[in-house]
Backbone atoms as SQL, in Angstrom:
CREATE TABLE atoms (id INTEGER PRIMARY KEY, chain TEXT, resi INTEGER, resn TEXT, atom TEXT, x REAL, y REAL, z REAL);
INSERT INTO atoms VALUES
  (1, 'A', 1, 'MET', 'N', -24.276, 5.965, 19.667),
  (2, 'A', 1, 'MET', 'CA', -22.876, 5.860, 19.231),
  (3, 'A', 1, 'MET', 'C', -22.869, 5.675, 17.712),
  (4, 'A', 2, 'ALA', 'N', -21.975, 6.320, 17.061),
  (5, 'A', 2, 'ALA', 'CA', -21.851, 6.232, 15.586),
  (6, 'A', 2, 'ALA', 'C', -21.431, 4.839, 15.145),
  (7, 'A', 3, 'ASP', 'N', -21.861, 4.444, 13.975),
  (8, 'A', 3, 'ASP', 'CA', -21.420, 3.176, 13.387),
  (9, 'A', 3, 'ASP', 'C', -19.964, 3.330, 12.975),
  (10, 'A', 4, 'ARG', 'N', -19.080, 2.700, 13.665),
  (11, 'A', 4, 'ARG', 'CA', -17.651, 2.879, 13.426),
  (12, 'A', 4, 'ARG', 'C', -17.220, 2.388, 12.056),
  (13, 'A', 5, 'ARG', 'N', -17.944, 1.495, 11.455),
  (14, 'A', 5, 'ARG', 'CA', -17.578, 1.047, 10.123),
  (15, 'A', 5, 'ARG', 'C', -17.666, 2.189, 9.132),
  (16, 'A', 6, 'ARG', 'N', -18.603, 3.071, 9.318),
  (17, 'A', 6, 'ARG', 'CA', -18.685, 4.234, 8.444),
  (18, 'A', 6, 'ARG', 'C', -17.627, 5.267, 8.777),
  (19, 'A', 7, 'ASP', 'N', -17.045, 5.193, 9.959),
  (20, 'A', 7, 'ASP', 'CA', -16.008, 6.133, 10.386),
  (21, 'A', 7, 'ASP', 'C', -14.615, 5.685, 9.990),
  (22, 'A', 8, 'GLY', 'N', -14.513, 4.587, 9.228),
  (23, 'A', 8, 'GLY', 'CA', -13.215, 4.156, 8.744),
  (24, 'A', 8, 'GLY', 'C', -12.458, 3.192, 9.643),
  (25, 'A', 9, 'LEU', 'N', -13.095, 2.662, 10.676),
  (26, 'A', 9, 'LEU', 'CA', -12.389, 1.753, 11.549),
  (27, 'A', 9, 'LEU', 'C', -12.434, 0.310, 11.051),
  (28, 'A', 10, 'ALA', 'N', -13.350, -0.017, 10.224),
  (29, 'A', 10, 'ALA', 'CA', -13.481, -1.402, 9.745),
  (30, 'A', 10, 'ALA', 'C', -12.638, -1.601, 8.496),
  (31, 'A', 11, 'TRP', 'N', -11.432, -2.072, 8.712),
  (32, 'A', 11, 'TRP', 'CA', -10.536, -2.341, 7.593),
  (33, 'A', 11, 'TRP', 'C', -10.554, -3.832, 7.303),
  (34, 'A', 12, 'ALA', 'N', -10.884, -4.189, 6.109),
  (35, 'A', 12, 'ALA', 'CA', -10.850, -5.589, 5.701),
  (36, 'A', 12, 'ALA', 'C', -10.062, -5.654, 4.410),
  (37, 'A', 13, 'VAL', 'N', -8.807, -5.267, 4.500),
  (38, 'A', 13, 'VAL', 'CA', -7.992, -5.146, 3.296),
  (39, 'A', 13, 'VAL', 'C', -7.240, -6.413, 2.941),
  (40, 'A', 14, 'GLY', 'N', -7.279, -7.412, 3.805),
  (41, 'A', 14, 'GLY', 'CA', -6.487, -8.606, 3.529),
  (42, 'A', 14, 'GLY', 'C', -5.051, -8.359, 3.928),
  (43, 'A', 15, 'THR', 'N', -4.136, -9.075, 3.307),
  (44, 'A', 15, 'THR', 'CA', -2.728, -8.909, 3.619),
  (45, 'A', 15, 'THR', 'C', -2.041, -8.272, 2.423),
  (46, 'A', 16, 'THR', 'N', -1.454, -7.124, 2.666),
  (47, 'A', 16, 'THR', 'CA', -0.800, -6.388, 1.582),
  (48, 'A', 16, 'THR', 'C', 0.705, -6.249, 1.883),
  (49, 'A', 17, 'TYR', 'N', 1.460, -6.052, 0.851),
  (50, 'A', 17, 'TYR', 'CA', 2.898, -5.911, 0.974),
  (51, 'A', 17, 'TYR', 'C', 3.346, -4.658, 0.248),
  (52, 'A', 18, 'PRO', 'N', 4.385, -3.988, 0.772),
  (53, 'A', 18, 'PRO', 'CA', 4.905, -2.835, 0.028),
  (54, 'A', 18, 'PRO', 'C', 5.589, -3.315, -1.241),
  (55, 'A', 19, 'ALA', 'N', 5.411, -2.558, -2.292),
  (56, 'A', 19, 'ALA', 'CA', 6.041, -2.920, -3.585),
  (57, 'A', 19, 'ALA', 'C', 7.570, -2.769, -3.473),
  (58, 'A', 20, 'ASN', 'N', 8.272, -3.560, -4.242),
  (59, 'A', 20, 'ASN', 'CA', 9.710, -3.384, -4.373),
  (60, 'A', 20, 'ASN', 'C', 9.907, -2.309, -5.426),
  (61, 'A', 21, 'LEU', 'N', 10.087, -1.055, -5.002),
  (62, 'A', 21, 'LEU', 'CA', 10.160, 0.056, -5.919),
  (63, 'A', 21, 'LEU', 'C', 11.307, -0.070, -6.903),
  (64, 'A', 22, 'ARG', 'N', 12.409, -0.677, -6.460),
  (65, 'A', 22, 'ARG', 'CA', 13.561, -0.803, -7.363),
  (66, 'A', 22, 'ARG', 'C', 13.223, -1.697, -8.549),
  (67, 'A', 23, 'GLN', 'N', 12.362, -2.685, -8.350),
  (68, 'A', 23, 'GLN', 'CA', 11.935, -3.522, -9.474),
  (69, 'A', 23, 'GLN', 'C', 10.773, -2.884, -10.235),
  (70, 'A', 24, 'LEU', 'N', 9.877, -2.274, -9.491),
  (71, 'A', 24, 'LEU', 'CA', 8.692, -1.680, -10.115),
  (72, 'A', 24, 'LEU', 'C', 9.035, -0.607, -11.144),
  (73, 'A', 25, 'VAL', 'N', 9.933, 0.309, -10.775),
  (74, 'A', 25, 'VAL', 'CA', 10.231, 1.401, -11.718),
  (75, 'A', 25, 'VAL', 'C', 10.977, 0.929, -12.958),
  (76, 'A', 26, 'GLN', 'N', 11.625, -0.202, -12.889),
  (77, 'A', 26, 'GLN', 'CA', 12.303, -0.740, -14.080),
  (78, 'A', 26, 'GLN', 'C', 11.283, -1.199, -15.141),
  (79, 'A', 27, 'GLN', 'N', 10.050, -1.450, -14.715),
  (80, 'A', 27, 'GLN', 'CA', 9.003, -1.957, -15.587),
  (81, 'A', 27, 'GLN', 'C', 8.133, -0.875, -16.197),
  (82, 'A', 28, 'MET', 'N', 8.420, 0.395, -15.907),
  (83, 'A', 28, 'MET', 'CA', 7.578, 1.474, -16.411),
  (84, 'A', 28, 'MET', 'C', 8.378, 2.702, -16.786),
  (85, 'A', 29, 'ASP', 'N', 7.775, 3.482, -17.693),
  (86, 'A', 29, 'ASP', 'CA', 8.420, 4.738, -18.035),
  (87, 'A', 29, 'ASP', 'C', 7.924, 5.822, -17.053),
  (88, 'A', 30, 'GLU', 'N', 8.468, 7.000, -17.179),
  (89, 'A', 30, 'GLU', 'CA', 8.172, 8.080, -16.230),
  (90, 'A', 30, 'GLU', 'C', 6.682, 8.459, -16.262),
  (91, 'A', 31, 'THR', 'N', 6.083, 8.507, -17.441),
  (92, 'A', 31, 'THR', 'CA', 4.669, 8.842, -17.551),
  (93, 'A', 31, 'THR', 'C', 3.795, 7.814, -16.849),
  (94, 'A', 32, 'THR', 'N', 4.109, 6.542, -17.031),
  (95, 'A', 32, 'THR', 'CA', 3.353, 5.460, -16.375),
  (96, 'A', 32, 'THR', 'C', 3.530, 5.544, -14.871),
  (97, 'A', 33, 'TRP', 'N', 4.763, 5.863, -14.408),
  (98, 'A', 33, 'TRP', 'CA', 5.024, 6.040, -12.983),
  (99, 'A', 33, 'TRP', 'C', 4.129, 7.142, -12.401),
  (100, 'A', 34, 'LEU', 'N', 4.040, 8.277, -13.079),
  (101, 'A', 34, 'LEU', 'CA', 3.220, 9.386, -12.584),
  (102, 'A', 34, 'LEU', 'C', 1.764, 8.971, -12.474),
  (103, 'A', 35, 'LYS', 'N', 1.268, 8.246, -13.446),
  (104, 'A', 35, 'LYS', 'CA', -0.125, 7.765, -13.397),
  (105, 'A', 35, 'LYS', 'C', -0.320, 6.782, -12.246),
  (106, 'A', 36, 'ARG', 'N', 0.639, 5.885, -12.090),
  (107, 'A', 36, 'ARG', 'CA', 0.519, 4.824, -11.061),
  (108, 'A', 36, 'ARG', 'C', 0.517, 5.389, -9.656),
  (109, 'A', 37, 'VAL', 'N', 1.400, 6.347, -9.353),
  (110, 'A', 37, 'VAL', 'CA', 1.472, 6.856, -8.001),
  (111, 'A', 37, 'VAL', 'C', 0.324, 7.807, -7.654),
  (112, 'A', 38, 'ARG', 'N', -0.421, 8.199, -8.638),
  (113, 'A', 38, 'ARG', 'CA', -1.600, 9.041, -8.393),
  (114, 'A', 38, 'ARG', 'C', -2.862, 8.203, -8.171),
  (115, 'A', 39, 'GLN', 'N', -2.753, 6.897, -8.328),
  (116, 'A', 39, 'GLN', 'CA', -3.918, 6.002, -8.140),
  (117, 'A', 39, 'GLN', 'C', -3.997, 5.557, -6.673),
  (118, 'A', 40, 'PRO', 'N', -5.216, 5.197, -6.224),
  (119, 'A', 40, 'PRO', 'CA', -5.339, 4.648, -4.882),
  (120, 'A', 40, 'PRO', 'C', -4.532, 3.353, -4.749),
  (121, 'A', 41, 'MET', 'N', -3.973, 3.116, -3.582),
  (122, 'A', 41, 'MET', 'CA', -3.182, 1.916, -3.308),
  (123, 'A', 41, 'MET', 'C', -3.590, 1.353, -1.957),
  (124, 'A', 42, 'ARG', 'N', -3.370, 0.061, -1.807),
  (125, 'A', 42, 'ARG', 'CA', -3.608, -0.558, -0.516),
  (126, 'A', 42, 'ARG', 'C', -2.482, -0.163, 0.448),
  (127, 'A', 43, 'PRO', 'N', -2.792, -0.190, 1.761),
  (128, 'A', 43, 'PRO', 'CA', -1.712, -0.007, 2.718),
  (129, 'A', 43, 'PRO', 'C', -0.676, -1.119, 2.520),
  (130, 'A', 44, 'PRO', 'N', 0.566, -0.975, 2.782),
  (131, 'A', 44, 'PRO', 'CA', 1.210, 0.121, 3.498),
  (132, 'A', 44, 'PRO', 'C', 1.811, 1.175, 2.585),
  (133, 'A', 45, 'MET', 'N', 1.444, 1.190, 1.310),
  (134, 'A', 45, 'MET', 'CA', 2.019, 2.180, 0.418),
  (135, 'A', 45, 'MET', 'C', 1.481, 3.565, 0.797),
  (136, 'A', 46, 'PRO', 'N', 2.342, 4.581, 0.749),
  (137, 'A', 46, 'PRO', 'CA', 1.935, 5.934, 1.182),
  (138, 'A', 46, 'PRO', 'C', 1.208, 6.714, 0.082),
  (139, 'A', 47, 'ALA', 'N', 0.119, 6.164, -0.420),
  (140, 'A', 47, 'ALA', 'CA', -0.584, 6.781, -1.542),
  (141, 'A', 47, 'ALA', 'C', -0.963, 8.244, -1.290),
  (142, 'A', 48, 'PRO', 'N', -1.532, 8.608, -0.124),
  (143, 'A', 48, 'PRO', 'CA', -1.885, 10.029, 0.063),
  (144, 'A', 48, 'PRO', 'C', -0.647, 10.930, -0.028),
  (145, 'A', 49, 'SER', 'N', 0.459, 10.490, 0.505),
  (146, 'A', 49, 'SER', 'CA', 1.690, 11.311, 0.432),
  (147, 'A', 49, 'SER', 'C', 2.166, 11.445, -1.006),
  (148, 'A', 50, 'LEU', 'N', 2.154, 10.349, -1.751),
  (149, 'A', 50, 'LEU', 'CA', 2.600, 10.400, -3.144),
  (150, 'A', 50, 'LEU', 'C', 1.696, 11.292, -3.959),
  (151, 'A', 51, 'ARG', 'N', 0.378, 11.157, -3.780),
  (152, 'A', 51, 'ARG', 'CA', -0.573, 11.967, -4.558),
  (153, 'A', 51, 'ARG', 'C', -0.422, 13.449, -4.251),
  (154, 'A', 52, 'ALA', 'N', 0.068, 13.799, -3.065),
  (155, 'A', 52, 'ALA', 'CA', 0.228, 15.210, -2.686),
  (156, 'A', 52, 'ALA', 'C', 1.521, 15.822, -3.247),
  (157, 'A', 53, 'MET', 'N', 2.431, 14.995, -3.744),
  (158, 'A', 53, 'MET', 'CA', 3.719, 15.501, -4.262),
  (159, 'A', 53, 'MET', 'C', 3.551, 16.109, -5.637),
  (160, 'A', 54, 'SER', 'N', 4.456, 17.013, -5.955),
  (161, 'A', 54, 'SER', 'CA', 4.452, 17.616, -7.281),
  (162, 'A', 54, 'SER', 'C', 4.986, 16.627, -8.308),
  (163, 'A', 55, 'ASP', 'N', 4.668, 16.858, -9.556),
  (164, 'A', 55, 'ASP', 'CA', 5.217, 16.002, -10.629),
  (165, 'A', 55, 'ASP', 'C', 6.733, 16.039, -10.625),
  (166, 'A', 56, 'ALA', 'N', 7.299, 17.202, -10.330),
  (167, 'A', 56, 'ALA', 'CA', 8.765, 17.332, -10.320),
  (168, 'A', 56, 'ALA', 'C', 9.370, 16.433, -9.234),
  (169, 'A', 57, 'ASP', 'N', 8.758, 16.424, -8.034),
  (170, 'A', 57, 'ASP', 'CA', 9.250, 15.569, -6.965),
  (171, 'A', 57, 'ASP', 'C', 9.103, 14.083, -7.314),
  (172, 'A', 58, 'LEU', 'N', 7.963, 13.724, -7.871),
  (173, 'A', 58, 'LEU', 'CA', 7.731, 12.321, -8.241),
  (174, 'A', 58, 'LEU', 'C', 8.697, 11.859, -9.353),
  (175, 'A', 59, 'LYS', 'N', 8.984, 12.742, -10.294),
  (176, 'A', 59, 'LYS', 'CA', 9.944, 12.407, -11.337),
  (177, 'A', 59, 'LYS', 'C', 11.331, 12.238, -10.745),
  (178, 'A', 60, 'ALA', 'N', 11.682, 13.071, -9.765),
  (179, 'A', 60, 'ALA', 'CA', 12.987, 12.931, -9.124),
  (180, 'A', 60, 'ALA', 'C', 13.099, 11.590, -8.372),
  (181, 'A', 61, 'ILE', 'N', 12.033, 11.205, -7.686),
  (182, 'A', 61, 'ILE', 'CA', 12.031, 9.898, -7.009),
  (183, 'A', 61, 'ILE', 'C', 12.168, 8.784, -8.043),
  (184, 'A', 62, 'TYR', 'N', 11.395, 8.853, -9.112),
  (185, 'A', 62, 'TYR', 'CA', 11.452, 7.834, -10.163),
  (186, 'A', 62, 'TYR', 'C', 12.878, 7.728, -10.725),
  (187, 'A', 63, 'ARG', 'N', 13.479, 8.841, -11.062),
  (188, 'A', 63, 'ARG', 'CA', 14.817, 8.826, -11.679),
  (189, 'A', 63, 'ARG', 'C', 15.864, 8.284, -10.700),
  (190, 'A', 64, 'TYR', 'N', 15.761, 8.666, -9.440),
  (191, 'A', 64, 'TYR', 'CA', 16.725, 8.183, -8.447),
  (192, 'A', 64, 'TYR', 'C', 16.573, 6.661, -8.251),
  (193, 'A', 65, 'VAL', 'N', 15.350, 6.209, -8.003),
  (194, 'A', 65, 'VAL', 'CA', 15.146, 4.769, -7.763),
  (195, 'A', 65, 'VAL', 'C', 15.503, 3.971, -9.003),
  (196, 'A', 66, 'ARG', 'N', 15.156, 4.466, -10.158),
  (197, 'A', 66, 'ARG', 'CA', 15.504, 3.757, -11.400),
  (198, 'A', 66, 'ARG', 'C', 17.024, 3.668, -11.569),
  (199, 'A', 67, 'SER', 'N', 17.744, 4.701, -11.157),
  (200, 'A', 67, 'SER', 'CA', 19.203, 4.701, -11.289),
  (201, 'A', 67, 'SER', 'C', 19.856, 3.618, -10.423),
  (202, 'A', 68, 'LEU', 'N', 19.171, 3.171, -9.399),
  (203, 'A', 68, 'LEU', 'CA', 19.715, 2.137, -8.506),
  (204, 'A', 68, 'LEU', 'C', 19.696, 0.747, -9.141),
  (205, 'A', 69, 'GLY', 'N', 18.833, 0.560, -10.144),
  (206, 'A', 69, 'GLY', 'CA', 18.721, -0.731, -10.799),
  (207, 'A', 69, 'GLY', 'C', 17.815, -1.656, -9.970),
  (208, 'A', 70, 'ALA', 'N', 17.373, -2.722, -10.664),
  (209, 'A', 70, 'ALA', 'CA', 16.502, -3.697, -10.007),
  (210, 'A', 70, 'ALA', 'C', 17.307, -4.538, -9.044),
  (211, 'A', 71, 'LYS', 'N', 16.818, -4.687, -7.844),
  (212, 'A', 71, 'LYS', 'CA', 17.518, -5.500, -6.836),
  (213, 'A', 71, 'LYS', 'C', 16.471, -5.990, -5.849),
  (214, 'A', 72, 'GLY', 'N', 16.730, -7.127, -5.253),
  (215, 'A', 72, 'GLY', 'CA', 15.821, -7.641, -4.231),
  (216, 'A', 72, 'GLY', 'C', 14.766, -8.561, -4.837),
  (217, 'A', 73, 'GLN', 'N', 13.896, -8.981, -3.961),
  (218, 'A', 73, 'GLN', 'CA', 12.812, -9.887, -4.334),
  (219, 'A', 73, 'GLN', 'C', 11.544, -9.100, -4.646),
  (220, 'A', 74, 'ALA', 'N', 10.754, -9.644, -5.561),
  (221, 'A', 74, 'ALA', 'CA', 9.462, -9.037, -5.823),
  (222, 'A', 74, 'ALA', 'C', 8.588, -9.228, -4.597),
  (223, 'A', 75, 'ALA', 'N', 7.698, -8.288, -4.362),
  (224, 'A', 75, 'ALA', 'CA', 6.768, -8.393, -3.223),
  (225, 'A', 75, 'ALA', 'C', 5.788, -9.552, -3.478),
  (226, 'A', 76, 'PRO', 'N', 5.418, -10.277, -2.426),
  (227, 'A', 76, 'PRO', 'CA', 4.381, -11.308, -2.584),
  (228, 'A', 76, 'PRO', 'C', 3.081, -10.688, -3.071),
  (229, 'A', 77, 'ALA', 'N', 2.245, -11.510, -3.655),
  (230, 'A', 77, 'ALA', 'CA', 0.951, -11.050, -4.137),
  (231, 'A', 77, 'ALA', 'C', 0.005, -10.738, -2.972),
  (232, 'A', 78, 'TYR', 'N', -0.908, -9.827, -3.193),
  (233, 'A', 78, 'TYR', 'CA', -1.949, -9.493, -2.238),
  (234, 'A', 78, 'TYR', 'C', -2.759, -10.735, -1.889),
  (235, 'A', 79, 'VAL', 'N', -3.082, -10.866, -0.606),
  (236, 'A', 79, 'VAL', 'CA', -3.913, -12.002, -0.140),
  (237, 'A', 79, 'VAL', 'C', -5.237, -11.402, 0.377),
  (238, 'A', 80, 'PRO', 'N', -6.367, -11.774, -0.241),
  (239, 'A', 80, 'PRO', 'CA', -7.654, -11.227, 0.184),
  (240, 'A', 80, 'PRO', 'C', -7.982, -11.618, 1.623),
  (241, 'A', 81, 'PRO', 'N', -8.923, -10.908, 2.254),
  (242, 'A', 81, 'PRO', 'CA', -9.323, -11.269, 3.612),
  (243, 'A', 81, 'PRO', 'C', -9.716, -12.744, 3.704),
  (244, 'A', 82, 'GLY', 'N', -9.231, -13.418, 4.722),
  (245, 'A', 82, 'GLY', 'CA', -9.553, -14.830, 4.927),
  (246, 'A', 82, 'GLY', 'C', -8.625, -15.783, 4.179),
  (247, 'A', 83, 'GLY', 'N', -7.754, -15.266, 3.299),
  (248, 'A', 83, 'GLY', 'CA', -6.850, -16.102, 2.546),
  (249, 'A', 83, 'GLY', 'C', -5.690, -16.599, 3.365),
  (250, 'A', 84, 'GLN', 'N', -4.986, -17.614, 2.863),
  (251, 'A', 84, 'GLN', 'CA', -3.815, -18.168, 3.518),
  (252, 'A', 84, 'GLN', 'C', -2.610, -17.287, 3.267),
  (253, 'A', 85, 'VAL', 'N', -1.973, -16.854, 4.327),
  (254, 'A', 85, 'VAL', 'CA', -0.789, -16.007, 4.245),
  (255, 'A', 85, 'VAL', 'C', 0.449, -16.861, 4.559),
  (256, 'A', 86, 'ALA', 'N', 1.425, -16.884, 3.648),
  (257, 'A', 86, 'ALA', 'CA', 2.592, -17.747, 3.820),
  (258, 'A', 86, 'ALA', 'C', 3.785, -17.015, 4.415),
  (259, 'A', 87, 'THR', 'N', 3.681, -15.725, 4.632),
  (260, 'A', 87, 'THR', 'CA', 4.793, -14.953, 5.185),
  (261, 'A', 87, 'THR', 'C', 4.476, -14.519, 6.631),
  (262, 'A', 88, 'PRO', 'N', 5.463, -14.097, 7.381),
  (263, 'A', 88, 'PRO', 'CA', 5.155, -13.493, 8.676),
  (264, 'A', 88, 'PRO', 'C', 4.273, -12.257, 8.460),
  (265, 'A', 89, 'TYR', 'N', 3.381, -11.988, 9.404),
  (266, 'A', 89, 'TYR', 'CA', 2.489, -10.834, 9.249),
  (267, 'A', 89, 'TYR', 'C', 2.081, -10.313, 10.621),
  (268, 'A', 90, 'LEU', 'N', 1.594, -9.088, 10.611),
  (269, 'A', 90, 'LEU', 'CA', 1.051, -8.433, 11.805),
  (270, 'A', 90, 'LEU', 'C', -0.449, -8.559, 11.775),
  (271, 'A', 91, 'ASP', 'N', -1.060, -8.894, 12.875),
  (272, 'A', 91, 'ASP', 'CA', -2.517, -8.949, 12.996),
  (273, 'A', 91, 'ASP', 'C', -2.948, -7.687, 13.736),
  (274, 'A', 92, 'LEU', 'N', -3.579, -6.788, 13.037),
  (275, 'A', 92, 'LEU', 'CA', -4.005, -5.513, 13.625),
  (276, 'A', 92, 'LEU', 'C', -5.466, -5.555, 14.039),
  (277, 'A', 93, 'THR', 'N', -5.867, -6.649, 14.686),
  (278, 'A', 93, 'THR', 'CA', -7.238, -6.800, 15.145),
  (279, 'A', 93, 'THR', 'C', -7.448, -5.918, 16.370),
  (280, 'A', 94, 'PRO', 'N', -8.437, -5.038, 16.327),
  (281, 'A', 94, 'PRO', 'CA', -8.712, -4.185, 17.501),
  (282, 'A', 94, 'PRO', 'C', -9.085, -5.044, 18.715),
  (283, 'A', 95, 'LYS', 'N', -8.697, -4.592, 19.853),
  (284, 'A', 95, 'LYS', 'CA', -8.989, -5.272, 21.123),
  (285, 'A', 95, 'LYS', 'C', -9.886, -4.367, 21.972),
  (286, 'A', 96, 'ASN', 'N', -10.623, -4.964, 22.899),
  (287, 'A', 96, 'ASN', 'CA', -11.444, -4.241, 23.875),
  (288, 'A', 96, 'ASN', 'C', -12.454, -3.299, 23.224),
  (289, 'A', 97, 'LEU', 'N', -13.132, -3.752, 22.180),
  (290, 'A', 97, 'LEU', 'CA', -14.129, -2.896, 21.546),
  (291, 'A', 97, 'LEU', 'C', -15.349, -2.781, 22.448),
  (292, 'A', 98, 'PRO', 'N', -16.054, -1.666, 22.363),
  (293, 'A', 98, 'PRO', 'CA', -17.323, -1.525, 23.122),
  (294, 'A', 98, 'PRO', 'C', -18.302, -2.615, 22.659),
  (295, 'A', 99, 'VAL', 'N', -19.187, -3.011, 23.530),
  (296, 'A', 99, 'VAL', 'CA', -20.134, -4.087, 23.208),
  (297, 'A', 99, 'VAL', 'C', -20.952, -3.763, 21.969),
  (298, 'A', 100, 'GLN', 'N', -21.383, -2.513, 21.796),
  (299, 'A', 100, 'GLN', 'CA', -22.187, -2.137, 20.639),
  (300, 'A', 100, 'GLN', 'C', -21.436, -2.394, 19.316),
  (301, 'A', 101, 'VAL', 'N', -20.146, -2.196, 19.293),
  (302, 'A', 101, 'VAL', 'CA', -19.354, -2.370, 18.087),
  (303, 'A', 101, 'VAL', 'C', -19.024, -3.856, 17.872),
  (304, 'A', 102, 'ALA', 'N', -18.781, -4.570, 18.937),
  (305, 'A', 102, 'ALA', 'CA', -18.381, -5.968, 18.838),
  (306, 'A', 102, 'ALA', 'C', -19.513, -6.856, 18.336),
  (307, 'A', 103, 'GLN', 'N', -20.753, -6.430, 18.459),
  (308, 'A', 103, 'GLN', 'CA', -21.889, -7.278, 18.048),
  (309, 'A', 103, 'GLN', 'C', -22.106, -7.255, 16.582);
C-alpha cells in the first residue's frame, strides 16, 4: 500500500480562516493584489482557482470588492497545529483508517 502521506492525505495545516477580502483589498493596490492571489495560500482560500484566473478577471474582482469598502471583522490569526483555538472549528480528522496507515 502506498504511503498516504506522500499522496496528500496527511494535512497538518493547523487552523486557518478565510481572509476578510473587503478589508484585505483596502490595504493593497491592484499590483499587490495580483501578486498576492498568485501566491500559495492555506485552505480554505481558493488559491488554485485564483491562480488560474486571468489578470483581467482578478482586477475585476479587486475593483468590485474594493468598491464595497471595508466592513466586518478581520479574520483571526492562523493557529499552528496543536495550538489553542478560541473560535468554533471543524475537526477533519479521518476516521476508520486502515491499520497500516494508523500506525
